[in-house]
N, C-alpha and C positions, 0 to 999 in steps of 0.2 A: 408681536405683529410686525410684518414687513409690508412694503408697498412694491408691487410690480407694475410699472407703467408701460403699457403697450402703445408705442408711438407708431401708429399705422398712418403714415404720412398722407395727408390730403384726402382721406375718405370723406364723403359728402353726407351730412346728416339726412338730406332728402333721399339719396339713393339707399342708405341704410334703412330708412323708414319704409321705402317702397318695397324692398326685397324682404324685409322682416315681415311685412304685412302679407306678402304672397307666399310665405313659408319657405323661401329659398335660403334664409340665413338663420337657422334654428339656434345656433350657438351664440350669435350676436343677440338674438331675441332673449335668450336666457340671461345673458349678461345685462342687457338693458333692463330687464324686468327685476333685477336684483340691485339696481343702481340708483344713485342720485344722478339724474340726467340733465345736462346743461348744453346749450348751444353757446359756443364761445365766439368772440369777435376779435379779430387781429388788431394790433395796436398801431398799425401803419398802413398807408395807402400806397399804390404803385407810384414809383418803381421799387419801393421798399416792401411790397407785399410778396416776399420770397420766403420759402421755407427755411433757408439757412439764417435768415434774420428773425423770423417768428420763433423758431425753436430756440435760438439764443436768448430771445426775450423771455420765453417760458422758463428756461433753466436758470436764469439770473433774476427774474422778477423786474428787470429794468426795461423800460420802453426803448424803442429804436432811437428816439430823440435823446435818450440818456447814454446808451452804450455805443451808438454810431458804428456798430459792426455791420458792414454793408455787403462784403464779399464772402463767399464760401472760402474757407481756410483761414479767415481773419479771426474767428472766434478762439482758436487755439493760442493766438498770440495776444489777445486783448487783456486777459488777466483779471477780469471781474470775478468776484466771488460767485460761485454757482452752488446749486443744491448739493452736488457731490462733495465739493470742498468743505462746505459748512458741516455736513454730516461727518466727514472724515476728521475734521478738526476736533469734533466732540467724541471721537473714538468709535464712531459707527462704521460698519462695513457697507460698502456700496458696490454696485455693478453698473457699468456703462457699456452697453453692447451696441455700438454703431450709431449712437445719438449724434445728430447732425451739428457740425461746427462747434464741437466741444473740446475742451483742453484735457490733455492726459494728466490724470492724477491717480497715483497708485500708492496708497498706504497699505500696510500689511493686512491681508485678508480681503483685499478688494480685487476686482478684475475690470479690464478695460480693453475695448477695441474701437478704434476711430471709425468715423464714417468713411466710405470708400474713396472720397475725394481728398481727404486729409492724410496724404501718404507720408508726411514728415514725422508722424507720431507712431511709435511702435506699440504693439499690443502687449498685454500682460494677462495671464502668464505668457512667457515667451514662445511656448509651443503654438500659440494662436497666430503668431506672426505669419507663418507660411499660408495659413488659411486667409488671413487678412489680405496678403498680397495677391492671392488668387481672386478674391472678391473684387479688389480694387481694379485689377486688370480686366476682369469680366465686365464690370460696370462702366469703366471709363472707355473701353474699346469694343463694347458689345456690337456696334454697327460697322466696325472696321474689318472688312474681309481680308485686308492685308496682314492682319494680326489675329488669326483665328486661335481660339483656345485649344491647346493640344489635348487630345483624348487620353494619351498615355500619362501626361502629367496630372490630368484630372483623376484618372484611376488611382495613381499613386497617392494623391491627396486624400481621396476617399478612404483608402486603406489606412492612412495615418489617422484620419478623423474617427475611425471606429474605436481608437484607443482614447479619444477625447469626449466620447458621448454620442457619436453618431449611431443611430439605431439601425439594425438590419432591415427593419420594416421600411425605413426611409430609403435605404438603398434599393429595396424592391420597388418602391414607388417611382424612384428615378429611372430604373431600368424599364418599367412599364411605360412611363411617359416617353422615353426615348424610342421605344419600339413603336408606339403610336405615331410619333413624329416620323419615323422611318417609313411607315405605311402611308402617312399623309404629310409630306414635307411642308405644305403651306402652313401647318400649325407650329412651326418652329418658334413662333413668338411665345408660346406657352412655357418655353424653357426658362423664362425669367423667374418662375416660382420655385425652381430648384434651389436657388440661393436662400429663399425663405425657409425651405424645409431644413437645409443644412444649418442655418443660423439658429432656428428654433431648437433643434436637438442640442447644439453646443451651448446655447444660453441656458437651457434647463439643466444641463449637466453642471455648468459653472454655478448656477443658482443653488443646486443641491449641495455642491462641494463647499461653497463659501458662505452660504446662509446669510445673505446681505439684508440689512434693514431697509434698503432702498435700492431698486435696480430698474434701469430703463432698457427697452428693447425696441430698436427702430427698424422699420421696413419701408421700402419705397416702390415695390413692384406695381402695386395698383395705381399709384400716382402716375407711374410711367404709362400704364395702359390708358388712363384717362387722357393724358396729354396726347397720346397717339391715336386713340380710337373713338373719341367721343362722337365724331361725325358718322361713324358706322353704327353706333347705338342710337343716335338721334339725327338722322340725315336731314330731316325737315328744318333743322336750325341753321343749315349751311347752304350757301349758293353753290359751292363746289361739292358735288355729290360723289360718293364712291361708286366704282363700277359694280355690277352685279356680283362678279367674282370676289371683289374686295369685301363687299357687304356680307356675303355669305361666310367669308373667312373670319371677319372681325366683329360681326354684329354682337356677339355675346362675350367679347374679350373683357370688357370692364366687369360684367357680372361674374365671369370666370375668376377675375382677381378677387372680388369680394367673397366669393364662395371659398376660394383657397384660404383667405384670411379667416373665414368663419371656422374652417376646420382647425386652424391654428389656435383660435380662441378656445376651442375644446381642449386642445393639448395643454394650454396654460391653466385652464380651469382644473383639469385633473392633476397637473403637475405641481401646482403651488402647494405650499405648506398650509396646514390648517390654521386659520386665523389671519393669514396674509390677504391683503386686499389687492384685487386687480383694478387698474384704472385704464380706460381707453382714452387716449388723447390724439387728435388728428392734426392739431396745429392750425390748419386752415382747410380749405376744400377746393373744388374746381367747378367750372361752368364752361359752356361752349365758347370757343375762341373764334371770333368772326372778324377781327380787325383787318385781315388781308384777303378776305373773300373776293373783293373786287378784282384782285390780280391772280386769282386761282389758289389762294391760301399761302401760308408761310412755309417755305422749305428751309432746310438747314444744310450747310456745307462745312466740312471739317477737314483739316489737313490730314493727309495720309500719315505724315510724320512731321510734327511741328519742329523738331530739331533740324530736319532737312530744310524746312522753310527758312529758319534762322541762318543756317549755313549758306544757303543760296544767296542771302543778303550780306554775308560776311560777318554774321553776328554769332556770339556764343553766350548762352545763359548759364548761370550757376545752378539754378533750379527751375524745372518746368513741371507745373502741377496741373494736370487736366482737371477741370471742374465740370460744370453741367453742359451736356449736349455738345455745343460747338465752341466752348470757352476754355481759356487757360489763364492761370496765374504764372507769369514768367519773371524770374528774378535775375538781376545782373550784379556784377561785382561793384558797380558804383553808379551814382546818379548820372554821371556823364555817359556811361555805356547805356543806361536806360534811355536817356534822351536821344542818343544816336539810334538806338533800336526803334524808338517810336517814329522818328523821322523816316527811316528806311521802310518800316512796315506800312506807314501811311502812304508811301510812294507807290504801293502796288494798286493797280486799277484793273477793273474788268467791266466792260460795257459802260465805260464812262464814270464808274463809281469806285470809290475806295473800297478795297476788298475787306479791310479790317476796321472794326470799331475798337478804339483803344482808350483806356483811361489810366493815368498814373495812379498807383495805389499808395506808395510810400517813396522814400528816397531812392530806391533801387528796383522797383517792381512795376510791371505793367499788367493790367487785366485786359485781355483781348479776345476777340472772337470774330468770325466772318459775319459781316452784316448784309450779305446778299441773300435775299429771301425769295425772289421770283424763280420760276423754273428756267434753268439755263440749258441751252442747246449743247449737244455732245461735243461740238467742235468749237465751243467758246474759248477765246484766247484771253490770256492775262499778261499784262506788261507793267512797266513802271512809268509814271508820269514824267520823270526826269530822263528816261532812257537808260537808267542804271543797269537794267537787265533787259534782255531781248524778249521777244514774244514767247510765251509758254502756253501749252494747252492747259486750261484751267483744271481739267479732270485728271491730268497727270500729277497734279499737286494736291488736289482736294478730292474728296468723295462726297457723294450726296447721301445723307441719312434717309433711309426709307420712310415714306409716309409724309403726311402734311400735319402740321401742328393743329390739334383739334380742341384741346382743353386748356384753359388758363385759370389762374388762381382766383379764388373767391374768399372773402374775409371770414366767412362762417366756418366753425369747426365743431367737432363733437367732443364732449367731456363727460365720461361716464365713470362714476366712482361706486364700486360694488360694495356698498355698506351693508347690504341685506335688508335695508329699509327703503324700498323703491319710492321715488318721487320724480316726476317730470316737472322741471321748472320752466315757466313760460318766458321769463325775462332773460335776455342774453347777458352773459358775463364776459369780462375781459380775459384774454389769455394771461394777463398779468396777475390775475387772482389765483392762478394755479400754484405759483411758487409759495405764497404765504399759506395756502391750504395744505401743501405738503408739510411745511414747518409745523403747523398746528397739529396735524394728524400724527406726526412723529414726536410731539411734545417738546419741540425745540423752542426755547425762548430766545428769539433772534429778532431784533427790532430794526427798522430803518435807521440809517446813520449817514453821516457825511461821506463815509467810505462806501456805503452801499445803500443809496436812497431809493430802495424799491417802493413802488407806489400802489400795489394791489392790496386787496383785502381778502382774508380767509373766507371761504365759502361754507365752512363748517356750521356757522351760525344760521345759515339758510336752510339747513336740513330740518325736516319735520321731526323734532325730538332728537335727542342725542343718542346715536347708536351705541349699543353695548361696547364697552371698552374705551369710550371717549369721555368718560367722566374726568373731572378735574384730578381726582386721586390717581386714575390710570395715567393721565398725562404727566403728572409729577413723577410717577414711577418710571415711565419711559425716559424722561429727561435724566433722571438719576442713573438709569442703566446706560444711556449713551455716554454720560460724563464718566462713568466707571469703566467704559470700554467694552461693555457686554452688549450682546444683541438685545435691544429692547423688545418687550412683548406688549401687545395691546389686548 
């Protein structure tokens, strides 16, 4: 037996329940009805209620207070033992396809692709790297009209992906979606699901080729829809209401995302090997975001080119990593250069406010993003408090990301384990219980230690009767198989 973990970021247990009951999510319903069903609770509160923190906690079993990984891209450098490294150390094969804030680990027979924001880590096998770079550019610059994705390069990429597992039916689905978009340009937002389709085909091809004992598959498109379009799904929760045109365009955007993922669940159910277990993990979920409704909602502004902003101030970074929405991780050659950059960036002001919110990350890095949230006029000017630079048109340097933030994080998440013996558990469990559950399901005898003091408990004992294949004899056989370097079977 192997485990395939569908990491569908921030899907809401309540919305899953609503649309399963209405018949709109038949494949989620089938998975739910074959699973041990839990609602999970995150291990940290805001400002640490972020997916790149919660997923790191899930993969390591460590709470945020233990691992202290706060920023996206920090996980790759933190070095804590995680589920993939533990399995690989015992000779098991693993797959990690875009799991958030994870470290590259590639033993023979394994595959890896970083999340789109961790661009310093290369993919394996190496032919995945071109696809990874395309995904990273698309995700990081999706709203930047100054850097549109080239159709010719996309076409060449599709041609190469057909040799890596991309199905011709998927290409047909992409062409159909683009034709619908051509006929109705306001539906361009639906294009986000194309990456889901490409990634699903590639993952399933790698899964069939490498036959891993444990593999994770991460998608973020529906989380994006929720952040952007919750006010269109539930306008009564907000003071700032969408226009009629916006409402008609985006009213069903979130449901569209869930139904897209529902079809992917069917692909995974059909594509997995007999005996392999599917798990749905959402990490956390979302709810209406109303914090800035009194000022018309929260807008986001992003530099058209962050390196040009640095150059304008006489700064040069060694590494610039775009992260979420309007934020960047920027690294410099020394602590002195970092401090000089912080001073000059904080000097930029617009409408009497500092443009950037900045926090030092380590001895030579800054985590920064534009902290202006109100709607700005088209002729808004930006200058420096010290007079270091003259007046500049704000929108010559920044662009506004379309839409108003509408969804924010909620600590509840969904955890479904398709054991074939369905049971819905009323009591919430911690996301920190997922890590030891994986270990027990795989028959790995790995206990908390000073080096790895994980604190959750396995959920296997909560299941109503032990499912077939989870007897002590079977667990011993799996452990012996892993230690012998073979793919264990349950």
